[in-house]
C-alpha positions, 0 to 999 in steps of 0.5 A: 212285871219284876222277876221274881226270886224263887224259894227253896222247898222243903218236902211236903211243902204245898205249892199254891196257884199263886206260887206257881204263877209268880215263880213260873209262869211270870218269869218265863214271860221274860224268856219269851221272844216279843218280836222276830223279823228277819232278812235274807238278801243283801241292803245296799246302803247309799244315803249319807243322812239319818233322815233318809237312812236305807230301811235294813229290817222293818218290825211290826206293830207290838204292843210293849209293856213299860218294862226293860226290852233286850233289842238285838240286831245281826248281820253276818257281815257288812262292807262300807268300804272304808267310810264310817257307816251308821246302823240306826234303832228307829221307833217308828220314824224317830231314831233311838240311837246307833247300835253300830257305827264304824268303818269295814275295809271293803272286804265284808267285815264281820258285824255281829249282833248289836245289841241295846237295852231299852225300856219303851213306853207301855204302848204300840211301837214299830221298832225297825233298824235303818243304815247310812254311809258318811260317803260313798256306799256300802252293803250290809250282808245276809242270804238264805243260809244253805250250803256253799258259803251262803250268808245266814239270814239277818235279824232283829229280835226283842225280848223282855229282860228281867229286872 
């Protein structure tokens, strides 16, 4: 569904059910989270090909609409020991593309959020994030949160995008 532009109203204007549903209810659906999952422990990345990538976070099966969605992956930090790490979005077992590709210094560099706007087919999909590294091993860090410098959870969140 497309985003509906709202109309400026004047006194005495009647708001019908159709106006209410189109301008408010349907637009609010774009703000809903379609999928959310998180991870609370470090993930060791020690495979060197996309085909054998390590699962960082597994999503659940969701039936998507054929409208743009925003895929957001977050991890508080990563350490690739200076080798190139690939963090890839998958649809089931099919790679959709790298959300991140780069090297960390070996000192738990900040990763932050990786974003991808994508229009899935109108069907059930299981999106997940996996990672692999050019050589050696690395770590994608996450924790349960709390005091004393504990890392916060990493997550995969999917929301609809207005069109």
